[in-house]
N, C-alpha and C positions, 0 to 999 in steps of 0.2 A: 551518430546513428544511435537511437534508443530503441531499446526492445523491451516489450512488457511481457512477463511470463505469470500466469496464474498457477496457483498450487491447487490443481483440480483435485488432486487425491485427498488433500485435506478438506476441501470444499465438499466432495462427495461424502466423506466420512462424517462430516458435521451434518449434513442433509440426512444420513442414514441414522443420526443419533448415536454414533459410535464416540468413544473417548478420543480426543484429539490433543496434540501438544500444542497449546496456545502460544508457546514461545516460537514456534516455527512460523515464518512469514507466510502470508496469504498470497503475496505476489512479489515479484522482484522487478525493479526498473534496472536495467542493464545498459551502460554507456559502452557500447563496443567499438566505436570510432569517433574520433573527433578531429577538428580541423588541423591542429597542430602534431598529428601523428596518432599513435595507437593508444587506446584506453580501454581498460577492462575493469571498470568499477561497477559494483552491483549494489543496489540498495533495497534492503528487505523493507516491505510495506504490509501493513496490517489493516484489514477492511472493517470500517466502522459502519454497520448496518443502518444505525439510526440517521446518519447524515448522507450515507452513500458516498463515502469519501475513503480513500486510502490514507492512514496516518503512519507516522514515523516509528511508533514503538507501542507495545501493548499498554493499554490504559491511558494513552495520550488523548487529548482533547481535539476534536475536528475543528476546522476553521468555521467562524460564524459569519455566514453570508447574509443573514437576515438582520441587517443592522438598522432596520427602519428608516432607511434613507440617510442616515448620517454617516459620516466619515469617521473612521477612528484612526488613532496614531499608533 
């Protein structure tokens, strides 16, 4: 079972123009249960506003889905 948690405190601080810690994740994807037993793995994600995607680290590039109809390797 996956859960998604948004860091609304950071989001609200950004919207108010307050200084924020950019190294703090914007959201967490949490694997709370998996088929073969317990799992408690959390993955910090960062929101990339230009692409409306969550990325894995600050400064990472989002996936390019506008590939002009071509498949890339």
